[in-house]
N, C-alpha and C positions, 0 to 999 in steps of 0.2 A: 573497938568493934569486936563483937562476939564472934568467935570462930564457928564456922558452919561447913563441915566437909564430911565426905563419905569415903569409906575404903571398900573397894570391890575386889574380890578374888574371882576372876572369870577365866574359865578354860584351863589350859595347862601350858607349861613352858614349851613343850614340843609334842605334837601329835602325829605319829607315824602310822599310817594305816594302808591296808591293801595286801594283795597277795605277795608273800615273801618278806613282809615287813620285819619278821622276827630276826632276819639276818642282820639288822641294825642294832640288836640288843647288846652285843659284845662291845661294839664301838662306843655305844652310849655309856656302858659300864666303865670302860677305860676313861672316857671323858670326865666321869664323876668320881674318879679316885682309884678304880681298878680292883677293889676287893669287895665283892658283893655278898650279902646275906640274903638268900632267897627264902620266902615264906609262901607256902601254897599247899594245896591238896595233893595227895599222892599221884592221882591220875594226871592232873594238870602239870605238876612239876616234872613227871616223867616225860610228858609230851614235849614240853619246852626244852628239857635237857637233851632229848634226842636231836633237836634242831641246832643246839649251840655247843654241845659237848666238844666237838672237834675244834671249834673256834676258841673256846676257853683254853683248851690244851695248847693249841698253837701259840696263843698269846701269853702262855704261862700265868694265867690268872688263877689265883687261889680263891675258892669260893666254898660256901656251905649251903646246902639245900635242906631246909627243915620242913617236914610234913606236919601240918597243923590241922587238927580236927576240932579244936575247942571253940569257945565263943571269942568274939572280938572284944576283949575286956581290957580295962586299964591295967589290971595286974599282969596280964600277958604282955602287953605293950611295954610296960616298965621292965619286965624280965628280959625281953629281947633287946631293949635299949641298953641295958647294962651289959649284955653279952657283946654288943657291937663295940662298946668302950673297952672292955677287958681283952677282946680278941682282935681289935684293930680293923673292924670292917669300915668301909668308906661309903657304902651306898646300900639302901634297902631295895629289894625287888619283890613286889607282891604279884603273885601269879594265881590266876583262877577267877573265882567269883568275888562278890562283895565282901564276904567275911574276911578272907585272907588279904585282899587288897586293902581294906580299911585297917586291918591290923598292921600291915606294913607301913601304911601312912601314919598311923598313930605312933608306931615305934619310931619312925623317922622324926616325928615331932619331938618326942621325949629325948631322942639321941642327938637331935640337931644335925641330921644327915639328910642328903638328898634322897629322893625316892623315885623309882621307876615302876610303873604298873604295866602288867601284861595280862589283860583280860582274855579269857578263853571262851567267853560267851557275851551276849549283850543283855544279860538278865537284869543289870542295874547300871546306873551311870557312875558308880563308885570310882571307876578308874580315873576320872578327871575331876571329880567333885572335891572341893576344898574343905570337906568336912568328913569326919569319921563317925559312923553310926556305931554306938557302943552297947554292949550287953553285959549282964553279970554272968557269973559262972553257971547259973541255972538257965541261961538263955532268955532272960527277961530284959526288956529295954532298960538301958542306963543312960539315956540322953545321947547327946552328940558332942563331939569335940571339934572345935574349929581349928583348922590348920593355920599356921602363920603365913603361909604362902601357897601358891598353886603347886600341884604335882609337877615335878621336873620334866618327866618324859612319860608318855603313854605309847606303848607299841601294840597295835591291834592288827594282828595278821589275819586277814580274811580266810586264808586257807586253813587256819586252825579254828576260827570262830564258826565258820559255816558247818563244821562237823559236830558242833555241840547239839545235844538233844533238842528237838523242836519245842519241848516244854519250856526250856530256858529262853528260847527265842520269843515265844508267846508271852512269857512273863515280862521280858524286857520291853516288848512293844507296848503292853498296857501300863507299865510303870511310867513310860515316857508320855503316853497319851494322857495320863492323869494330870499332867502339868496344866493343860488348858482349863478344864473345869475347876481345878484348885486355885489357879492364879486369879480367876475372876470371882472366887468365893467372897461374898459380901463386899464386892468392889465393882466399880464401873470403869471400864477401860475402852469405851467406844472411840475415843480420840486422844491424841497426845495432850489435849487441853484438859482432860479429866484427871490427870495425875502427873507425878514427876516423870521425866522422860525415861529414867532407868526402869521404872515399873511398866511403862508403855512398851518399851523394848522387850521386856519379859513377856508381856501379853501377846504382842504380835508374833514373836518367835514361838510361843506356845501354840498358837494357831497353825503356824507352818508345820510344826511337829505333828500335831493332831491330824491335820488334813493329809499329810504325806503317809503317816502310818495307817490311817483308816483306808487309804486307797491302795497302798503298796504292801501293807503287812500281810494280808492273806496270800499274796503272790509269793512273798518270801517264805512263808510258812509252808505253802504247797510245793514249791519248786526247789527249795534248799539250794544246793550247789548250782542248780540250773538257772537261778534267778539272777539276771544280768545287773540288777541295781543293788546287789548285796552290800557293796562298799558304801552306798548311800545310807543303808540301814545302819551300818556300823557308825558312820559319821553322825547320824541323827541321834542314836541311842547313847553312844559313849561320849560324845562331845557336845553336840547341840543342846541336849537336855540339861547337862550340867551348866552350860552357859546361862540358860534360863534361870537355874537355881542361883547362879552368881548374881544376876541382875535383880533377883527377887529377895536378896539377902536383907533380913531385918523387917520384912513386910508380912510376917506371919504366914509362911508358906504352908504350914501344917493345917490342912483343911480336912474335910470329911474322909476322903479316900485314904490318906495316910494315917489319919486318926483311927480308922478301922484297923489298920495294921498294928498300931500301938495296942489297941484293945485285945486283939487276938494273941499277941505275944505276951501281954500282961495277965490276962484273965483266962485264956484258953491255951496256955503255953504248951502243955503236952498234946492236947487234942489238935492244935494247929501247927505243930512242929513240922509235919510233912509237907505243908503248903509253902510255896515260894513267896517271896516278897511281892512280886508283881501279880501273882495269882490272887492274893488277898486284896491288894490295892484295886484290882480290876472290879471286884464286887463293890468296893468303895466308890469307884467311878459312877456306877449306877446310882448309888445313894447321892453322890454329889450333884449329878445332873438333875435328879428329882428336886433336890434342895434349891438348885439354881433356877428352877422352873423351865428347864429346857423342854422343847417340844417332844412328845412321845415318839415321834418319827426318828429323831436323832438318838434318843435313848435306845430304841429298838435296833438301830444300826450297830451300836456298841454291843448290845446283848447278842445279836446275831453273829458278830465277829468273834465274841468270846466263845460261843458255842461251836463255831467253825474250828476254832483252835483248841477245843477240848477243855476250856476253862469252866470253873463252876460259876454260878450266878446267884447263889443263895447262901445265907449265913450258915445254915445247917450243913452246907457242903464244904465249909472251910474251917470246921472245928468248933463252931458255936452252936449249942443245942437250942438256942432261942427260947430258953425258959424265962419266966418273968424275972427271976433273979439276974440272969445274964443280960437280958434286955435293959434292965434298970442300970446295970453297970455300964453297958454300952452307951446309953443316953448320957450318963455323966461324963464319960471319957470324950465322947463326941462334942458335947457342949463345952467342956473345958478346953480341950486341945484345939478345936476348930473355932473357938470364940463365938459360940452361938448364944444369943440372948433368948433363953427359953420363954421369957415373958412375951416376946414379940415374934420369935421364929419357931416356937415350940411346935406348932401345927406342921410346919414344913419339915422339921426334924422327924416328926412321927410319920409323915408320908414317905420320907426317904428310907426310914427303917422298914416300914411296911412293904416297900417295893422289893426288898431282898429277903424277907422272912420266909 
């Protein structure tokens, strides 16, 4: 009998979230070997260090905190992996946003060490995703690297995350909302009878994320620390969204919204450098919904929320000059990455692009 099985990497080993969660970081470090190498941005490392410096000293834990400003590249991950081996580090700790967290994750993969992630915003779901998004030294996409296992521990302290700039909050909200229109790209998921159960689980959970963030996202954006469900936003963006990715594994998750991100990073690298992942993906959501033939009422709901949160809605506002040459490159990347049959779906693709020109 022929073997027929799947491997899913869903969620993370332990997800600790809420006010004061950072206090658990030192005990988790001790549990995973006791000698951490921290990788993060200067501001975020300083912020976390203020919270745990006394604990580290009291526990006599030897650590090193490295400020990293470059790309999340294979070269950097291998460099830090070698450092962990020569200097005897036992655990990686990624602090900050997706770039530093993915670098810590990839380093842990090459070094065969556990990894703890400490997100300081909800801008992406990298903190619990079992994949590392890679770039070359020029900041252009270099594919993704799958982890051999889930992230060991994620510590998401709401008292830290809530202080992140609202721009990061908005970016994360739309990155997570993109799951629903992308999951149903070129697929039918009306019932569990339409597909394998794991794909249906992904689709149903994508709907929950979308509905929750469409309803609660503006409140979180407007109220900030005064928003009573902020922990739910953290749970949704940092864990629930990556769970959807885990169940979608191998089903061609990269649809129009994230294919647009690939285009901007590849073809408009310098022009689009200032725009965050979720800010670019948000424009792609509009394209994806047009391609999916969603009712204009629902598309306008998303556009209105984007404008409410100060996000751009047009290609020319995220680094693409929309010249014939760039639009031709965009068509090719969208068709290739999102598996669009231009002979059958070419008109839909043109409508999607036209909506954001």
